[in-house]
C-alpha positions as MATLAB code, in Angstrom:
seq = 'MLRRHLDTYETGADGRLFVTRVGKWGHTLPKSLSRPVPLSAVGRVMKNARAEAFTEDEQKSPLARRAYDLRHAAVSTWLAAGTPPPLVAKWAGHSVAVLLTVYAHAVDGQEEAARMRIEQALADDDEAA';
ca = [
     152.851  -24.393  294.254;
     150.298  -21.745  293.311;
     151.701  -19.223  295.786;
     155.235  -19.891  294.527;
     154.092  -19.433  290.941;
     152.346  -16.137  291.752;
     155.318  -14.859  293.738;
     157.667  -15.689  290.882;
     155.649  -14.939  287.763;
     152.491  -13.019  288.790;
     149.529  -13.249  286.413;
     149.385  -12.425  282.742;
     147.966   -9.119  281.544;
     144.625  -10.863  281.073;
     144.651  -12.343  284.611;
     145.438  -15.908  283.577;
     147.807  -17.896  285.744;
     149.128  -20.683  283.535;
     149.097  -19.868  279.858;
     152.454  -20.944  278.534;
     155.641  -22.770  279.355;
     157.482  -19.498  278.967;
     157.442  -17.314  282.055;
     157.438  -13.617  282.767;
     159.078  -11.477  280.074;
     159.576  -14.490  277.829;
     162.010  -16.359  280.083;
     161.751  -20.126  279.900;
     160.361  -21.626  283.084;
     162.395  -24.088  285.108;
     161.383  -27.698  284.416;
     159.856  -28.007  287.893;
     157.322  -25.298  286.972;
     156.798  -26.159  283.314;
     155.754  -29.785  283.792;
     152.008  -30.342  283.915;
     150.735  -31.188  287.374;
     149.634  -34.845  287.495;
     145.859  -35.280  287.640;
     146.283  -37.454  290.728;
     147.875  -34.488  292.539;
     145.098  -32.159  291.433;
     142.525  -34.696  292.629;
     144.148  -34.968  296.060;
     144.253  -31.192  296.449;
     140.603  -30.851  295.383;
     139.543  -33.573  297.828;
     141.402  -31.900  300.698;
     140.047  -28.454  299.778;
     136.478  -29.774  299.659;
     136.951  -31.393  303.073;
     138.137  -28.068  304.507;
     135.516  -25.881  302.836;
     132.340  -27.973  302.718;
     130.016  -29.627  305.177;
     129.645  -33.424  305.022;
     126.440  -33.113  302.976;
     128.103  -30.708  300.530;
     131.047  -33.102  300.178;
     128.631  -35.838  299.056;
     127.392  -33.618  296.219;
     129.190  -33.198  292.876;
     129.947  -29.561  293.768;
     133.581  -28.805  292.889;
     134.524  -32.466  292.787;
     136.982  -31.755  289.959;
     138.858  -28.561  289.055;
     136.947  -28.559  285.759;
     133.681  -28.311  287.732;
     134.749  -24.904  289.046;
     135.574  -23.718  285.532;
     132.266  -25.034  284.214;
     130.393  -23.269  287.024;
     132.194  -19.998  286.363;
     131.488  -20.042  282.614;
     127.851  -21.025  283.214;
     127.467  -18.207  285.751;
     128.962  -15.617  283.415;
     126.556  -16.628  280.651;
     123.538  -16.821  282.961;
     124.367  -13.309  284.196;
     124.036  -12.038  280.639;
     127.719  -11.552  279.853;
     128.058  -11.441  276.049;
     129.081  -14.859  274.681;
     132.061  -13.501  272.679;
     133.535  -12.097  275.898;
     132.884  -15.300  277.855;
     134.398  -17.327  274.991;
     137.530  -15.177  275.121;
     137.830  -15.543  278.899;
     137.280  -19.308  278.692;
     139.595  -19.834  275.727;
     136.798  -21.154  273.494;
     135.394  -20.181  270.153;
     131.870  -18.777  270.406;
     130.576  -21.851  268.541;
     132.132  -24.276  271.047;
     131.040  -22.137  273.982;
     127.400  -22.117  272.892;
     127.456  -25.829  272.089;
     128.807  -26.798  275.509;
     127.061  -24.146  277.593;
     123.739  -23.632  275.776;
     121.919  -24.573  278.997;
     123.289  -21.469  280.680;
     121.576  -19.063  278.285;
     118.155  -20.739  278.394;
     115.439  -18.684  280.026;
     116.927  -15.275  279.276;
     114.232  -14.220  276.806;
     112.440  -11.806  279.141;
     115.653  -10.090  280.219;
     116.717   -9.774  276.563;
     113.341   -8.250  275.610;
     113.671   -5.741  278.445;
     117.173   -4.735  277.289;
     115.909   -4.302  273.720;
     112.963   -2.182  274.877;
     115.301   -0.039  276.960;
     117.666    0.423  274.020;
     114.752    1.475  271.799;
     113.489    3.881  274.480;
     116.984    5.385  274.789;
     117.038    5.870  270.991;
     113.618    7.616  271.106;
     114.817    9.936  273.872;
     117.985   10.809  271.952;
     116.045   11.678  268.769;
];
């Protein structure tokens, strides 16, 4: 289904795959593509994908058990990497307030890196003056 969707509609300008029930250039999607995919179908696909991609021990872990887990991991990784929260919020479709409420754990422990960036910015200002 994903390949068919990409072949037919490509991605949006922002890289998102499924953002509306209106397709490329504003054309209404056929009902077969505009209906939400049942959660049971998503669960079956995730289970099969995990079986193909992971070892038995990895399959016993919560890693990528649900599609949401992959999204959560991506957002957490972006924040932990120091990506500015307003940008991550935009990519994730959240407000900054919701993002920081749900993903506050991902920005913990970044104090030293933040201090280093501030010191570098101040040093750059001194050099420019």
